[in-house]
N, C-alpha and C positions, 0 to 999 in steps of 0.2 A: 555346671556354673550357675551362680545365682543362689538365692533370689537377690535381685537388685531393686532398690527403691528409687534410684536416680541414675539416669544416663546423661552424660555430658557429651555434646557433639562439637567437633570442629566444623567450620563452614566450607572454606574453599577446598575443593577436591573431595569433600565428604558429602555435603548437601548440594553445593553448586559446582558445576563443572561441565565437561563435554563428554558425551558418550563416544564421540569420534575422537580418537587419540590425536588427530590433527585439527581439532576444533578451533583452538586459539590461532594457529597458523593461518587457517582459512579465513578466520574473522579479521585478522590483521591485514592479510592480502586484500580483502575486500575494502578495508578502510583506506589502504593506499590507493586503490583504484578510485575510491570516492574522492580522493585528493587530486585525481587526474594523473596519477603515476602508476601505470599498470605493472604489477609484479606477479610472479607465480607463487603458488604455495610452496614449491620446492625451494625457491629463493628465500622465502621467509623461514623455512625450516632450518636452513644453514645458518642464517643470522641468529635465529632463536637459540640454537645450540651454543653459539658463542656467548650469548647473554646468560644462559644457564651456568656456564663456567665462571663468568664474572660474578654472578649471584652467589655461587658456591664460595668464591673467594671472600666476598663480603661477610658471609655467615661465619666462615672459618676465623676471620679476624675479629669477630665479635661485635661488629658494628650494629647498632640498633636500626631497625628498619620500619618499625610499626608502633612505636611508643607514643606517638602523637599524630593528630590528623595531618599536620603540616609535614611531618617526617614521612608518613606513609605516601602522601601525594608526591613529595619530592623524589622518593625512592622509585615509585612506579613511573613517574614522568622521566626520570633519568634513564630507566630501562627502555621506554618507548623511544626516547631520543636516540639512544645508541642503535636501535634497530632501524629507525628512519634514516640515520646517517649511513649505516652500512648498505642500505637498500638504495642509496643515492636519491632520496626524495628531496626535491628542492624546497626552498623557502626557509622561514624562521623555524628551525626544528624544535626548539624548546616550546615555542608557542603551539606548534602543531602537536607536539607530544602532550602538552597540557590539555589541549582540546580532546585528544584521544582519551585521556584520563576522565575528563568530564563525560564523554560519550560512553565509554566502556564501564567505568566503575560507578558512576553516579546515575546517569540516565537509563542505562540498559541493565542495571542491577548486577554488575560485575560479571557473572557468568549465568548460563541457563540453569534451571533446576533439574537435577537428575530425575528421571521418570519414576524411580522406586521410592522417592522420599516421602511424599504425602501419605501413601498407604502405610508405610512402615511407621511413621510418626503417629498416625491415627491409631494403629493397632497397639503400639506401646502405651499410648495415653489411655486407651480403653481398658488396659489392665492396671491402671492406677499408678503407673511409673511416672515420676516427675522428670521432665526433660529440661535440659539447660544448654547454653551455648558458651564455649570458650574459644575465642578466635582472635588471631592477628588480623585486624580489620580496621578500616577507617571509621570515623565516628557515626556514620549513618547506617550502621549495621541493621538496626531494628527497622528502619525504613526499607532497606533492601529485602529483608525477610517478609515485610508486608507486601512489597511489590510482587514477590513470588508466591504469596498466599500461604506462608507457613509460620508467620509470627505467632499465631494463636496457639500453637502447640507448646510453646516454651514458657517456663516459669521464671527463669532468670537468665541474665546475659552478662558475660564478662568480656569486655572488648578492649584489646590492647591499647588502642589510641585514646581511650577514655580513662584508663586506670594507670597509664604511664609505665606499663610493664608489657613484656611480650614473651611468648613461648620461644624457647624451652625454659625460660626462667622459672625456677621452682616457686617463686613468690606468686606468680599469676595462677599457678595450679592450686596453691594453698588458698588463694582468694576464691577460686571457683568452689573448692571444697566447703569453705565457710558459707558461701551463698547457697550451696546445695542443702545445707542444714541437716546433713546425715553423716554417720561415720564413714571412714574411707572404705571399709569393707562392704558397704552398701551401695557404693558408687562405681559405675563403669564409664570409662572414657573411650570414645570412638573417633579416630582421626586417620588421615591418609599419609602422614609423613613420619618416617622412623625417627628422625632427629627432633623435630619440633613437638610432635605429638606423643609418640610411643615412649621414647626415652625420657621426655619431660614428665609424662604422667607416672612412669615407673619410679622416677627419682623421688616422688612424694608418696609412694606407696599405693598408687591406684592401679587396678587392673586395666589394661588398655587393649583394645582390639584395633588392628590395622585394616582399613578398607582399601584394597589395592585393585582398583577397577581395571587398570591397564597393565597389570603384572610388572610393576616397576620394582618390587621388592621380593623377588622369588626366594631369597635366602633369609627372609625375616624370621627372627627368633621369637615370634609371638603368634598369638592366634590371628589368622589372616582370613578375611572374607573378600569376595569379589563384588558384592553389591549389598545394599542395606536390607534387601528382602531376606537375606540369610539370617538376620536377627528376627527371631520369632518370639512373640510374647504369648505365653500359655498360662492363663490364670495368674498373671502377675509375676510369673517366673520367667526370666530371660534364659533362652536356650540357644544353642547354635544348631543350625540345620546340618544334616549329615554331609553336605557338600563343602562346608567350611574347612579350611586348612588349619590343622592344629599343630603348630610348631612351638615348642617350648624350649 
């Protein structure tokens, strides 16, 4: 594989996320306790699974979720409200859900930074590979990356809520290619979702690698890695480490 002049990364689940598969559920349970309503992680897990099903339905019906800052906030707040309601948290649930959005998404930087990110980005950059971002994300994406100390590694940013498009729309991938300033064959895309990331990238002719940290996509018909450290930059040529799963 390679050589590649540009690598474009997704953000959520790729650069930011939880090493613990139950990281979000534990975080939400703690937030409920902070509101004076103790719940267990197991309770949150059950509720979250229902939300995942609702979310899948929204995607199937083609509703836009991240094409503006207001839309993104409304969508996430709606999800938090459903969870709070199912957990029987008292009070004005929309207000509480919006406060959770402000806490989680804005103040706390959405999710933690995966431990393998900085070293991998530094190594790739040292080999002269340009790095970019393509993400379904609210407007403050660059501020979030600064908060996590990785903004400096990236040359360009394509943010759904700022451009009025969202993955897997081919148009947002084409915009990312334009901003990359390189032919498609010189660009690699890395993301964690088969639908939004891999199929979206493939639709415009980009090679895409799936990062599957928690083995969510065992039957993926693409190159699959378990962490970013499996991307190794050698003299500016991107290679896959021997442990990477090669499924074509």
